[in-house]
N, C-alpha and C positions, 0 to 999 in steps of 0.2 A: 172573652174576646180572643180572637185568633192571634198567633204569634207575630204577624207582619202587618198589622193595621194600625191606623191612628184612632184616637178616642172617638167614640160615637159611630164607628164603622166596624164591620167584621167581614172576613173573607169566607166565601162559600164555594164548594164544588157545585156546579150547576149543569143542567142538561135539559134538552128538549127531546120529547119522544112523540112519535106518531105511529099508530099501529103496533105499539109495544116495543118498537125499536128506536134507538137514538137516531135522530134526524141527520141525514147526510144529503147536502145539496151541492152539486158541482164539486164533489170531492171534499167539501168542508164539513167536518164533524161538529155538530152543535152540542158540544160538551166542553167545559172549561172551568176556570175560577173567576169569580166575580166579587168585587167589593161592594157591599150594600150598606147604606146608612140606616142605623137602627131607628125604630119608631114606627108610627102609623104610615102605611104606604111603603114600607120597606121592600116589599116584593113587587111593587108596581113596575119597575124596569123589566123584571122577568116576565110579567104578564104582557107588557107591550111587545117584548121580543117574541114571545110565543104567539101573540095575535098576528104579528106580521108574517110569521112562518106559516100559521094556520091559513092565512089568506093566500099565500103563495102556493101551498099544497092543496088547498080546498078541502081540508079535513081537520078534525080536532087535533090539538097539540097539547101535551101535558108538559108542564115545567116542574122541576124539582130542585131544591137546594138542600145540601147537607153541610153541617158545620165541620170544623177542623177535627172534631172527634168522630166524625162519621155518622152523627145523628141527624135524622130528618128535621130540618128547620122549617120548611114550607113546601107546599105542593099545590098545584091547581091545574085545571084544564080549561082551555079557551076554544071557542068554536069559530070557524070562519064566518064571515058575513053572508047575508043572503045573496044568492046568485053565484057564489064561488063554486067552481067545478073541480072535483077531485082530479089531480094530476095522475093518480094511479089508474083512473078509469080511462084516461086518454090513450 
């Protein structure tokens, strides 16, 4: 467990990436620290976050979480829904 969390939670460094780069929208960098509740579905908040950004960008977005020791705790990629158009293509 990380040094600043309550029982049943842990703090992770998290980020969203698209096209191999950390996502930046409107000057906001999609990287930070997130407290997650341990157990099944622990990474669902990151998956929802990535899905919303994938929909906004119109391209796949990868989320990743590393623990306080710098070890990869979880990673996944979500796709935008059908009909989403890539903002990079506009």
